[in-house]
C-alpha angles and dihedrals in degrees: 000000000000097000096080090045091050091050092050093049092047092049091049093050093048092047091049092050092049091047094053092042090054092046090052091051092047091050093048092049091045095229118161133176106269128238095051094294096121090139088069095062096092096045090047092054089047091051092050092051092045093047093049089050091052090050092050092051091049091050093058094067 
């Protein structure tokens, strides 16, 4: 019963850590989304992390 919950919590913690690590790297480098859309930088990083996570889950099968 607790195994699926443990896997979900572990995946959420890892995804959060990767998200904040990427945001830190993006901030240090100074990269922003071009064309005046700098407010989209954080959602874009989130989408990349989320999409990579979906691809990794699909690759396990």
